[in-house]
C-alpha positions in Angstrom: -33.0 110.3 61.0 -34.5 112.2 64.1 -37.2 115.0 63.1 -36.3 118.2 65.4 -39.1 120.9 66.7 -38.3 123.6 68.3 -40.8 125.8 70.4 -41.0 128.3 73.5 -39.5 131.7 72.0 -41.1 134.7 71.9 -40.7 138.3 73.0 -39.4 139.1 76.2 -37.6 142.4 77.9 -34.2 142.2 78.6 -33.7 140.7 82.3 -36.6 138.4 81.2 -36.5 134.4 81.0 -37.4 132.1 78.2 -37.6 128.2 78.2 -37.2 126.7 74.4 -38.3 123.1 74.2 -37.0 120.3 71.4 -39.0 117.2 70.8 -37.5 114.5 68.7 -39.2 112.2 66.9 -38.4 109.3 64.7 -35.1 107.7 65.2 -35.3 108.2 69.0 -34.0 105.0 70.4 -30.6 105.5 69.4 -28.6 107.9 71.5 -27.4 111.7 69.9 -25.4 114.5 71.1 -27.8 117.5 71.3 -27.0 121.4 70.7 -28.4 124.4 70.3 -27.7 127.2 68.1 -28.9 130.7 67.3 -28.5 133.2 64.0 -29.0 136.9 64.1 -30.1 138.5 60.9 -26.9 138.7 58.3 -25.3 136.3 60.3 -23.8 133.0 61.1 -24.8 130.3 63.1 -23.0 130.0 66.1 -22.8 127.8 69.1 -24.7 128.2 71.8 -24.6 124.8 74.2 -24.7 121.6 73.8 -25.5 118.1 75.6 -24.2 114.9 76.0 -26.3 111.8 75.2 -27.2 110.6 78.9 -27.2 114.6 80.0 -23.8 114.1 82.1 -21.6 117.0 80.4 -22.4 120.2 79.0 -20.9 122.9 77.1 -21.8 126.6 76.8 -20.5 129.4 74.8 -18.8 131.6 76.7 -21.9 134.7 76.2 -24.3 132.5 77.9 -22.4 131.0 80.9 -24.5 131.2 83.9 -27.4 132.5 82.5 -28.2 129.7 80.5 -28.3 126.1 81.1 -29.4 123.1 78.6 -31.1 120.4 80.2 -32.3 116.9 78.8 -35.1 114.3 79.5 -35.0 111.3 77.2 -38.3 109.8 78.5 -40.1 112.5 76.9 -37.3 112.7 74.2 -37.1 116.1 74.6 -34.0 118.8 75.3 -34.5 122.3 76.7 -32.7 125.8 77.6 -33.4 127.5 79.7 -32.5 131.0 79.1 -32.4 133.7 82.5 -30.6 137.5 82.2 -31.9 137.6 78.6 -30.0 140.6 76.6 -31.0 142.1 73.2 -28.0 140.5 72.1 -29.8 137.3 72.7 -31.7 137.8 69.7 -32.2 135.7 67.0 -33.6 132.5 65.8 -32.6 129.7 67.6 -31.9 126.2 66.3 -31.9 122.6 68.1 -29.6 120.4 66.8 -29.1 116.0 66.9 -25.7 114.3 66.5 -26.1 110.5 66.4 -23.4 108.9 68.5 -22.4 105.7 69.9 -21.0 107.1 72.9 -21.6 109.1 76.0 -19.9 111.9 77.6 -19.0 114.0 74.6 -20.6 117.4 73.4 -19.6 119.3 70.1 -19.7 122.8 69.4 -19.2 123.4 65.5 -22.6 123.7 62.7 -20.8 120.5 60.7 -20.9 118.0 63.9 -24.6 117.8 63.7 -26.6 115.9 61.4 -30.6 116.7 62.1 -31.7 120.4 62.1 -35.1 121.8 63.9 -36.6 124.8 61.6 -36.0 127.3 64.5 -37.7 129.3 67.2 -37.6 133.1 67.2 -36.7 134.9 70.1 -36.4 138.5 70.8 -35.5 140.7 73.5 -36.6 144.2 73.7 -34.4 146.9 75.8 
């Protein structure tokens, strides 16, 4: 089990940038695939980005490719989501998630692929 706490959300104008952080604690000595998901009111939780345990492989949903970047700092037990060129449709609660793994090089897109979740951080993009 790993505990996840997101931070860095807030209100930003369209075209602006935010960097979200996800700090992990607990069983951080093992390997995890990390993911970012987002959920707008009344909608399902959708995949945004994922990064393999070592950080060697990343994956993004099409709507954020070229604008968002996921990265990890294993020494700090932290994963980041750099969000640039933000659009109003990016407005959502953003959640960090972790999937324990014994393997490197894989990423996952489905909510059901992840075991541990943070409480989320609100991102609001105004026009």
